C-alpha positions in Angstrom: -1.3 12.0 -10.3 -2.9 12.2 -13.7 -6.5 13.0 -14.5 -7.5 10.3 -16.9 -9.9 10.4 -19.8 -10.4 7.7 -22.3 -7.9 9.0 -24.8 -6.1 11.8 -22.9 -4.6 12.4 -19.5 -4.2 15.7 -17.9 -1.0 16.3 -15.9 0.9 19.0 -14.2 2.9 21.3 -16.5 6.6 20.5 -16.4 9.6 22.6 -17.4 10.1 20.6 -20.5 6.6 21.6 -21.8 7.5 25.3 -21.8 9.0 25.5 -25.3 5.8 24.1 -26.8 3.5 26.2 -24.6 5.5 29.3 -25.6 5.1 28.5 -29.3 1.3 28.2 -28.8 1.3 31.5 -26.8 2.8 33.2 -29.8 0.7 31.6 -32.5 -1.8 34.2 -33.7 -4.0 31.5 -35.2 -4.5 29.8 -31.9 -4.9 33.0 -29.9 -7.6 34.2 -32.3 -9.9 31.5 -30.9 -9.3 32.2 -27.3 -10.7 34.7 -24.9 -8.6 37.2 -23.0 -5.8 39.4 -24.3 -2.5 38.0 -25.6 0.8 39.7 -26.1 3.9 38.2 -27.6 5.5 36.1 -24.9 9.2 35.6 -24.4 10.7 32.4 -23.1 11.7 34.3 -20.0 8.1 35.4 -19.4 7.0 31.9 -19.9 9.5 30.7 -17.3 8.2 33.4 -14.8 4.6 32.2 -15.4 5.7 28.6 -14.8 7.5 29.5 -11.6 4.2 31.2 -10.3 2.2 27.9 -10.6 1.4 26.2 -7.4 -0.3 22.9 -6.5 -2.1 24.8 -3.6 -3.4 27.5 -5.9 -6.9 28.4 -6.8 -5.7 28.2 -10.4 -5.0 24.7 -11.6 -3.4 24.4 -15.1 -2.7 21.1 -16.9 -1.2 19.9 -20.2 -3.3 17.6 -22.3 -1.2 14.6 -23.0 -1.8 11.5 -25.1 0.1 8.2 -25.4 0.4 8.4 -29.2 0.6 12.2 -29.9 2.3 13.6 -26.8 1.3 17.0 -25.5 -1.5 18.5 -27.6 -2.9 21.3 -25.5 -3.7 22.8 -22.1 -6.8 22.8 -19.9 -7.5 24.5 -16.6 -9.7 25.1 -13.6 -9.1 28.7 -12.5 -10.6 31.0 -9.9 -11.7 28.0 -7.9 -14.1 29.2 -5.2 -14.0 26.5 -2.5 -16.8 28.0 -0.5 -19.3 28.2 -3.3 -17.8 25.1 -5.0 -17.3 26.5 -8.5 -14.5 27.3 -11.0 -13.9 28.7 -14.5 -12.7 26.2 -17.1 -10.8 26.9 -20.3 -9.0 24.7 -22.9 -6.5 25.1 -25.8 -5.8 22.5 -28.4 -2.5 23.5 -30.0 -2.5 21.5 -33.3 -5.5 22.3 -35.6 -5.2 18.9 -37.2 -6.3 17.1 -34.0 -9.5 19.2 -33.7 -12.8 17.6 -34.5 -11.6 14.1 -33.5 -13.1 13.8 -30.0 -10.0 14.7 -28.1 -11.6 18.0 -26.9 -14.7 16.1 -25.7 -12.6 13.6 -23.8 -10.6 16.4 -22.2 -13.7 18.2 -21.1 -15.3 15.0 -19.8 -12.1 14.1 -17.9 -11.9 17.6 -16.4 -15.6 17.5 -15.4 -15.2 14.1 -13.8 -12.2 15.4 -11.8 -14.0 18.7 -10.8 -17.3 17.0 -9.8 -16.3 13.6 -8.6 -12.9 14.3 -7.0 -12.9 18.0 -6.0 -16.5 18.1 -5.1 -17.3 21.2 -7.1 -20.9 22.0 -8.0 -20.5 24.1 -11.1 -18.1 25.0 -13.9 -18.3 28.2 -15.9 -16.7 29.1 -19.2 -16.9 31.5 -22.1 -16.3 31.7 -25.8 -16.1 34.2 -28.6 -19.3 34.1 -30.6 -17.6 33.0 -33.8 -16.0 29.9 -32.2 -18.8 27.6 -33.4 -16.8 24.4 -33.0 -16.2 25.0 -29.3 -19.8 26.1 -28.7 -21.1 23.0 -30.4 -18.7 20.7 -28.5 -19.5 22.2 -25.1 -23.2 22.5 -25.5 -24.1 19.5 -27.8 -21.6 17.0 -26.7 -20.5 17.9 -23.2 -23.8 19.0 -21.7 -23.0 22.7 -21.0 -25.8 25.3 -21.2 -25.6 28.7 -22.8 -26.3 31.1 -19.9 -25.8 34.5 -21.4 -24.2 36.8 -23.8 -22.1 39.9 -23.2 -22.3 42.1 -26.3 -19.2 43.5 -27.9 -16.9 41.9 -25.3 -14.0 40.8 -27.5 -12.1 42.9 -30.1 -10.6 40.9 -32.9 -9.6 41.8 -36.4 -10.9 45.4 -36.1 -14.3 44.6 -34.8 -16.2 43.6 -31.7 -17.6 40.2 -30.9 -20.0 38.9 -28.3 -18.8 36.7 -25.4 -21.0 33.6 -24.9 -21.3 32.6 -21.3 -21.7 28.8 -20.7 -21.9 26.7 -17.6 -22.6 23.2 -16.3 -23.6 21.9 -12.9 -22.7 18.7 -11.2 -26.3 17.5 -11.7 -26.1 18.3 -15.4 -22.8 16.3 -15.6 -24.3 13.3 -13.9 -27.4 13.4 -16.1 -25.1 13.6 -19.2 -23.0 10.6 -18.1 -26.2 8.6 -17.2 -27.7 9.3 -20.7 -24.6 8.8 -22.8 -22.8 6.2 -20.7 -19.5 8.0 -21.4 -17.4 6.3 -18.8 -19.0 2.8 -19.4 -17.6 2.4 -23.0 
Protein backbone atom coordinates (compact mmCIF):
# COMPACT_ATOMS: atom_id res chain seq x y z
CA UNK A 1 0.00 0.00 0.00
CA UNK A 2 1.22 3.48 -0.83
CA UNK A 3 0.05 6.72 0.73
CA UNK A 4 -0.82 8.90 -2.25
CA UNK A 5 -0.41 12.62 -2.65
CA UNK A 6 -0.90 14.55 -5.86
CA UNK A 7 2.81 14.47 -6.75
CA UNK A 8 4.33 12.06 -4.25
CA UNK A 9 3.62 8.70 -2.76
CA UNK A 10 4.84 7.51 0.61
CA UNK A 11 5.86 3.89 0.85
CA UNK A 12 7.63 1.51 3.17
CA UNK A 13 11.40 1.80 3.37
CA UNK A 14 13.07 -1.00 1.41
CA UNK A 15 16.59 -2.40 1.70
CA UNK A 16 17.56 -0.79 -1.63
CA UNK A 17 16.78 2.66 -0.12
CA UNK A 18 19.42 2.32 2.60
CA UNK A 19 22.42 3.62 0.62
CA UNK A 20 20.59 6.87 -0.15
CA UNK A 21 19.21 7.19 3.40
CA UNK A 22 22.70 6.64 4.79
CA UNK A 23 24.10 9.41 2.58
CA UNK A 24 21.44 11.79 3.92
CA UNK A 25 22.11 10.68 7.51
CA UNK A 26 25.76 11.66 7.03
CA UNK A 27 25.13 14.95 5.22
CA UNK A 28 25.80 17.78 7.67
CA UNK A 29 23.89 20.30 5.54
CA UNK A 30 20.72 18.21 5.83
CA UNK A 31 21.20 17.43 9.52
CA UNK A 32 21.63 21.14 10.34
CA UNK A 33 17.93 21.67 9.55
CA UNK A 34 16.63 18.72 11.56
CA UNK A 35 15.87 18.33 15.23
CA UNK A 36 17.46 15.67 17.35
CA UNK A 37 21.10 14.72 17.57
CA UNK A 38 22.92 13.08 14.71
CA UNK A 39 26.14 11.12 14.76
CA UNK A 40 28.01 9.75 11.75
CA UNK A 41 26.14 6.60 10.70
CA UNK A 42 27.78 3.52 9.22
CA UNK A 43 26.04 1.34 6.67
CA UNK A 44 26.00 -1.42 9.31
CA UNK A 45 24.18 0.88 11.76
CA UNK A 46 21.77 1.86 8.98
CA UNK A 47 21.06 -1.85 8.39
CA UNK A 48 20.45 -2.43 12.13
CA UNK A 49 18.02 0.50 12.16
CA UNK A 50 16.24 -0.90 9.10
CA UNK A 51 15.97 -4.33 10.72
CA UNK A 52 14.26 -2.73 13.74
CA UNK A 53 11.42 -1.26 11.65
CA UNK A 54 8.07 -2.98 12.00
CA UNK A 55 4.67 -2.59 10.38
CA UNK A 56 3.08 -3.11 13.80
CA UNK A 57 5.18 -0.44 15.46
CA UNK A 58 4.10 2.83 16.97
CA UNK A 59 6.79 4.37 14.77
CA UNK A 60 5.91 4.42 11.07
CA UNK A 61 8.61 5.64 8.70
CA UNK A 62 8.23 6.10 4.95
CA UNK A 63 10.27 7.18 1.96
CA UNK A 64 8.91 10.00 -0.17
CA UNK A 65 8.91 8.74 -3.74
CA UNK A 66 7.95 10.38 -7.03
CA UNK A 67 7.39 8.99 -10.51
CA UNK A 68 9.84 11.39 -12.14
CA UNK A 69 12.50 11.98 -9.45
CA UNK A 70 12.52 8.71 -7.51
CA UNK A 71 13.15 8.74 -3.75
CA UNK A 72 13.53 12.31 -2.52
CA UNK A 73 13.12 12.11 1.25
CA UNK A 74 11.54 10.54 4.29
CA UNK A 75 8.46 11.24 6.36
CA UNK A 76 7.19 9.67 9.54
CA UNK A 77 4.50 9.28 12.14
CA UNK A 78 6.22 8.32 15.39
CA UNK A 79 5.24 7.86 18.99
CA UNK A 80 1.72 7.02 17.82
CA UNK A 81 -0.57 7.09 20.85
CA UNK A 82 -3.55 4.95 19.82
CA UNK A 83 -5.51 5.67 23.02
CA UNK A 84 -5.30 9.46 22.73
CA UNK A 85 -5.20 9.39 18.92
CA UNK A 86 -2.08 11.50 18.30
CA UNK A 87 1.40 11.17 16.83
CA UNK A 88 4.55 13.16 16.15
CA UNK A 89 5.41 13.92 12.51
CA UNK A 90 8.72 14.75 10.89
CA UNK A 91 10.01 15.02 7.34
CA UNK A 92 13.33 15.22 5.50
CA UNK A 93 13.81 16.31 1.90
CA UNK A 94 17.21 15.04 0.78
CA UNK A 95 17.95 17.18 -2.26
CA UNK A 96 17.96 20.93 -1.63
CA UNK A 97 17.13 21.59 -5.30
CA UNK A 98 13.63 20.16 -4.89
CA UNK A 99 12.75 22.35 -1.92
CA UNK A 100 10.32 25.20 -2.48
CA UNK A 101 8.49 23.42 -5.32
CA UNK A 102 5.42 22.16 -3.46
CA UNK A 103 6.71 18.64 -2.87
CA UNK A 104 6.95 19.18 0.89
CA UNK A 105 3.40 20.53 0.99
CA UNK A 106 2.12 17.52 -0.95
CA UNK A 107 3.98 15.18 1.40
CA UNK A 108 2.49 16.80 4.51
CA UNK A 109 -0.98 16.86 2.96
CA UNK A 110 -0.75 13.17 2.04
CA UNK A 111 0.51 12.24 5.49
CA UNK A 112 -2.25 14.26 7.19
CA UNK A 113 -4.87 12.65 4.96
CA UNK A 114 -3.55 9.21 5.93
CA UNK A 115 -3.31 10.06 9.64
CA UNK A 116 -6.73 11.69 9.92
CA UNK A 117 -8.80 9.89 7.29
CA UNK A 118 -7.33 6.37 7.46
CA UNK A 119 -5.77 5.92 10.89
CA UNK A 120 -8.40 7.98 12.71
CA UNK A 121 -5.86 10.11 14.56
CA UNK A 122 -7.10 13.37 16.07
CA UNK A 123 -3.89 15.40 16.19
CA UNK A 124 -0.34 15.59 14.92
CA UNK A 125 2.55 17.32 16.61
CA UNK A 126 5.89 18.49 15.28
CA UNK A 127 8.78 20.78 16.06
CA UNK A 128 11.38 22.82 14.22
CA UNK A 129 14.54 24.75 14.93
CA UNK A 130 13.72 28.46 15.05
CA UNK A 131 15.95 29.31 12.07
CA UNK A 132 14.16 26.84 9.77
CA UNK A 133 11.90 29.55 8.36
CA UNK A 134 11.06 27.61 5.20
CA UNK A 135 9.64 24.68 7.17
CA UNK A 136 7.79 26.95 9.60
CA UNK A 137 6.21 28.85 6.70
CA UNK A 138 5.25 25.66 4.90
CA UNK A 139 3.65 23.99 7.91
CA UNK A 140 1.90 27.07 9.28
CA UNK A 141 0.94 29.05 6.17
CA UNK A 142 0.39 26.27 3.64
CA UNK A 143 -0.50 23.17 5.66
CA UNK A 144 -2.66 24.66 8.42
CA UNK A 145 -0.50 23.84 11.43
CA UNK A 146 -0.46 26.19 14.44
CA UNK A 147 2.51 27.36 16.45
CA UNK A 148 1.73 26.11 19.95
CA UNK A 149 4.81 26.96 21.92
CA UNK A 150 8.50 27.59 22.16
CA UNK A 151 11.18 25.87 24.19
CA UNK A 152 14.03 28.28 24.66
CA UNK A 153 17.61 27.22 23.97
CA UNK A 154 16.58 23.65 23.08
CA UNK A 155 18.93 22.93 20.14
CA UNK A 156 22.70 23.41 20.04
CA UNK A 157 24.02 24.11 16.52
CA UNK A 158 27.16 25.87 15.35
CA UNK A 159 28.25 26.82 18.86
CA UNK A 160 25.03 28.43 20.01
CA UNK A 161 21.59 27.54 21.29
CA UNK A 162 18.36 27.87 19.30
CA UNK A 163 14.72 27.67 20.31
CA UNK A 164 12.51 24.73 19.48
CA UNK A 165 9.20 25.78 17.90
CA UNK A 166 6.34 23.43 18.78
CA UNK A 167 3.63 23.06 16.12
CA UNK A 168 0.48 21.00 15.85
CA UNK A 169 -2.64 20.35 13.85
CA UNK A 170 -5.94 18.71 14.76
CA UNK A 171 -8.22 16.68 12.54
CA UNK A 172 -10.71 19.59 12.59
CA UNK A 173 -7.95 22.00 11.46
CA UNK A 174 -7.09 19.63 8.61
CA UNK A 175 -10.68 19.31 7.41
CA UNK A 176 -11.13 23.10 7.60
CA UNK A 177 -7.96 23.54 5.51
CA UNK A 178 -9.08 21.03 2.88
CA UNK A 179 -12.53 22.63 2.73
CA UNK A 180 -11.03 26.10 2.25
CA UNK A 181 -8.26 25.25 -0.21
CA UNK A 182 -9.95 22.34 -2.02
CA UNK A 183 -6.56 20.60 -2.01
CA UNK A 184 -7.81 17.16 -2.98
CA UNK A 185 -10.35 18.48 -5.53
CA UNK A 186 -7.78 19.85 -7.98
